[in-house]
KOLSE-382409 format. One record per residue (C-alpha): x, y, z. Coordinates in pm, whole numbers, padded with zeros to 5 digits, always signed. Each point is the difference from the previous one (the first is absolute). Example, Ala and Ser with C-alpha at 12.3 -4.5 7.8 and 13.67 -1.06 7.14 Angstrom:
<pts>
+01230-00450+00780+00137+00344-00066
</pts>
This chain:
<pts>
+10961+09106+06811+00269-00217+00157+00115+00292+00211-00358+00058+00117-00032-00364+00103+00336+00010+00178-00105+00309+00198-00318-00177+00114+00200-00310+00101+00254+00204+00197-00273+00196+00177-00154-00335+00090+00337-00103+00145+00026+00313+00213-00352-00055+00134+00105-00355+00082+00293+00142+00196-00168+00290+00181-00326-00176+00078+00084-00372-00012+00334+00030+00182-00035+00336+00171-00341-00057+00158-00109-00363-00019+00324-00183+00072-00025+00123+00358-00350-00150+00020+00139-00343-00094+00296+00025+00236-00189+00138+00303+00000-00329+00199+00372-00055-00060+00100+00360+00072-00216+00003+00314+00176-00314+00126+00341+00154-00071-00057+00359+00109-00266-00048+00269-00280+00244-00092-00372-00077+00046-00293+00004-00242-00109+00345+00114+00340+00135-00111-00060-00162-00340-00310+00217-00025+00202+00307+00098+00271-00077-00259-00245-00057-00283-00193+00312+00100+00325+00199-00008+00066-00147-00343-00332+00131-00124+00080+00339+00150+00320+00000-00205-00203-00103-00303-00244+00288+00027+00272+00261+00067+00199-00121-00300-00313-00013-00217-00040+00372+00067+00371+00051-00063-00020-00191-00330-00295+00208-00119+00208+00312+00070+00328-00128-00145-00127-00162-00320-00099+00323-00184+00334+00155+00104+00251-00281-00053-00195-00226-00234-00146-00341+00068+00310-00178-00132+00237+00152+00256-00241-00052+00289-00049-00366-00089+00372-00070-00048+00099+00173+00325-00268-00191+00188+00134-00330-00130+00352+00083+00121-00125+00102+00346-00211-00315+00021+00299-00221-00079+00214+00175+00263-00267-00034+00269-00049-00370-00076+00374-00058+00042+00012+00194+00329-00275-00198+00176+00204-00320+00048+00287+00207+00144-00216+00133+00284-00089-00167+00331-00210+00290+00127-00376-00028-00057-00037+00378-00010+00257+00031-00279-00166-00284-00189-00336+00171+00044+00147+00322-00140+00144-00184-00302-00334-00171-00063-00160+00344+00008+00248+00118-00265-00075-00307-00210-00374+00069+00013+00079+00356-00105+00190-00119-00307-00305-00203-00100-00192+00328-00023+00275+00193-00177+00026-00276-00261-00370-00049-00055-00130+00359-00009+00226+00108-00294-00109-00313-00191-00299+00196-00130+00234+00257-00153+00245-00250-00152-00262-00241-00132-00210+00284-00143+00306+00101-00203+00105-00353-00097-00324-00195-00052-00285+00074-00247-00335+00090+00157-00186-00318-00097+00262-00228+00160+00036+00173+00334-00230-00232+00190+00209-00300-00101+00333+00179+00056-00092+00133+00341-00150-00338+00087+00334-00166-00072+00193+00262+00196-00232-00034+00298+00050-00377-00004+00370+00061+00059-00073-00035+00370-00093-00363-00063+00336-00070-00165+00171+00130+00311-00229-00203+00226+00067-00311-00208+00376+00048+00031-00046+00049+00374-00190-00327+00024+00292-00180-00165+00266+00157+00222-00174-00008+00340-00030-00384+00027+00364-00036-00102+00146+00230+00265-00257+00082+00271-00023-00350+00157+00378+00011+00057-00026+00341+00163+00165+00167-00300-00275+00255-00070+00266+00269-00043+00128-00176-00312-00336+00047-00166+00025+00377+00041+00351+00002-00149-00107-00194-00310-00300+00219-00080+00206+00313+00070+00261-00096-00256-00271-00088-00251-00162+00341+00047+00327+00184-00055+00050-00194-00323-00349+00090-00127+00062+00367+00081+00318+00006-00207-00183-00143-00302-00280+00255+00051+00254+00282-00017+00138-00124-00332-00341-00057-00163-00158+00321+00129+00294+00205-00126-00025-00162-00341-00379+00055-00013+00024+00364+00104-00190-00057+00323+00243+00222+00191-00105+00298-00211-00279+00182+00182-00179+00146-00301-00347+00126+00087-00102-00027-00363+00036-00377+00015-00192-00028+00324-00345+00063-00146-00236-00292-00022-00148-00040-00346-00351+00064+00129+00091+00352+00105-00294+00221-00078-00234-00299-00021-00279-00065+00244+00223-00004+00305+00052+00297+00230+00001+00271-00259-00365-00042-00104-00123-00060+00351+00178+00303+00140-00166+00233-00250-00346-00131+00077+00022-00020+00377+00273+00243+00095+00144-00263+00231+00366-00055+00067+00134-00317-00166+00083-00128+00350-00362+00034+00115-00170-00207-00269-00223-00274+00152+00184-00281-00177+00334+00127+00132-00125+00001+00359-00144-00349-00051+00334-00128-00129+00179+00146+00302-00251-00164+00236+00052-00330-00179+00377+00026+00032-00038+00062+00373-00213-00311+00042+00227-00209-00224+00294+00080+00227-00209-00048+00316-00108-00351-00100+00245-00166-00238+00323+00098+00171-00092-00167+00331-00124-00301-00197+00356-00071-00113+00195+00145+00292-00166-00230+00253-00049-00303-00223+00314-00187+00109-00063+00079+00366-00359-00125-00029+00098-00317-00185+00300-00095+00213-00083+00120+00350-00379-00042+00012-00086-00264-00259+00314-00208+00054+00128-00009-00357+00364-00100-00045+00247+00240-00158+00006-00206-00321-00379-00004-00029-00016+00373+00061+00269+00057-00262-00201-00208-00248-00301+00227+00048+00221+00306-00054+00150-00169-00307-00346-00056-00146-00095+00361+00073+00315+00120-00173-00032-00241-00293-00365+00080-00071+00069+00371+00046+00268-00010-00268-00270-00067-00258-00299+00160+00171+00113+00358-00056+00057-00050-00372-00316-00210-00047-00233+00232+00192+00163+00304-00164-00061-00155-00343-00359-00077+00103-00055+00354+00127+00092+00142-00342-00293-00202-00137-00273-00006+00267+00081+00332+00166+00198+00094+00308-00302+00029+00229-00118-00354-00074+00351-00133+00056+00016+00182+00334-00326-00160+00110+00138-00344-00084+00312+00048+00210-00193+00128+00303-00223-00307-00011+00316-00213+00009+00138+00190+00301-00325-00054+00189-00007-00372-00081+00366-00047+00097-00045+00169+00338-00326-00190+00059+00184-00331-00037+00240+00100+00280-00299+00082+00217-00224-00300-00071+00218-00297-00098+00380+00059+00012+00093-00370-00011+00136-00247-00253+00045+00142-00347-00242+00288+00055+00272+00248+00109+00175-00084-00328-00321+00080-00190-00026+00324+00196+00354+00085-00105-00091-00053-00365-00308+00222+00027+00196+00270+00178+00278-00008-00259-00249+00039-00285-00135+00308+00175+00288+00165+00182+00262+00051-00268-00227+00121-00283-00176+00266+00208+00319+00203+00030+00012+00016-00379-00372+00059-00056-00011+00312+00217+00288+00186-00175-00131-00116-00339-00337+00152+00086+00161+00323+00118+00217+00026-00313-00305-00042-00224-00218+00247+00190+00258+00275+00064+00068+00258-00269+00382-00014+00020+00274-00221+00138+00112+00270+00243-00352+00027+00140-00025-00379+00015+00321-00011+00206-00143+00251+00247-00328-00187+00032+00171-00337+00030+00251+00139+00247-00282+00106+00230-00169-00336-00059+00316-00173+00122+00007+00226+00305-00353-00112+00080+00110-00357-00057+00291+00051+00237-00224+00149+00269-00239-00290-00041+00282-00253+00018+00150+00165+00306-00329+00002+00188-00093-00345-00127+00328-00161+00107-00004+00167+00338-00366-00080+00068+00044-00359-00117+00303-00049+00225-00185+00152+00295-00314-00207-00067+00193-00326-00032+00203+00073+00313-00308+00097+00205-00224-00285-00117+00267-00268-00034-00119-00092-00349+00023+00129-00357-00359-00098-00087-00132+00350+00072+00259+00149-00236-00122-00207-00294-00366+00069+00087+00076+00371-00033+00167-00059-00337-00317-00167-00132-00207+00303+00102+00243+00248-00158+00006-00197-00329-00379+00034-00020+00025+00377+00052+00265+00019-00275-00237-00172-00241-00273+00252+00078+00240+00293-00053+00108-00144-00337-00360+00020-00119+00015+00378+00059+00292+00049-00241-00074+00139-00348+00071-00234-00289+00325+00077-00182-00109-00185-00316-00137+00315-00167+00341+00164+00022+00167-00312-00134-00232+00003-00304+00072+00366-00067+00373-00069+00032-00002-00282-00253-00216+00200-00239+00271+00256-00065+00114+00190+00307+00348-00142-00042+00242-00251+00146+00302+00033+00218+00296+00004-00240+00220-00306+00001+00345+00035+00143
</pts>
């Protein structure tokens, strides 16, 4: 049991590194890096779009590699590459090289997160997966929180490169511990027999395929999940990527005030993933998804209607409650609906590709819209609309509770490590 908990904690740490440092640190340092390197806001859109392109390519790569190498090796290798890329960014003075490294970092986020379904399905019992994946998904918030502590210390003095060095060294350290724990837990052994979810043969794909003759990849709920992932990337990624630029360049917030908002987002997110994941195991994943989309809509609406005083801080809290848990709720739903871990990895890999495409288009369109209109208000209006659509799509998803009841009534548990 201790080894199971340690695996979940380490996976949370790698998500903190690949997402929190690899993707969102750049968002916090954009004003300082622009001042130092001289690129405009449109180039920020191009860089973040390239990052999402790297994410979607690597999501496809991870879905292909995981059944062949095993989720453990893919996750460990991604952590090492992430640490190396983080350490190389401060050594470069060329914006194209930095853009390429940021693209690699976004790719490692995908190659860490996609195999999570395989590793957690082997390490965590069925009934606890919502909570476990909720905690892992909140790893981003731990990285964001660390960023918010480091950026005010170094960025005002023009030492933004030091921030990249610190998080790079931290990531390398986490990766080394992951190697030791995964080897001890047998996570480097790619045994197909251990990759089956306990609900295999339950009411997932197997029953549906016999009745309808449809491919598992063409089930309505699968297509709905993919559409949701696309819209999640299209809306929530720009929300964070342009937050510092909106606050500091348009709304006139100081660097310390902006960092406080990021700190609150990170701090709340550290608990939101675990709390919402725990709640989802009790009220159902669909209901939990609806709650988080309502929060996204409210957070974006604040930035449209009244982004003054303490309201942006409230928006940050609402966004944190929503953003970090959703990346655990989706894989938890997939793992409970799919008939095997290998199939879940394939489905979730494609879902991450859709998320990457959505993020790429969302970041690029948001950068173009802000540059053309001279304001970020239109960006956050679009996010409100997309959050509403996500809520409507969630209502189309079948309820996973029936499968959960059948699982707990005797279909078996994932064996403890």
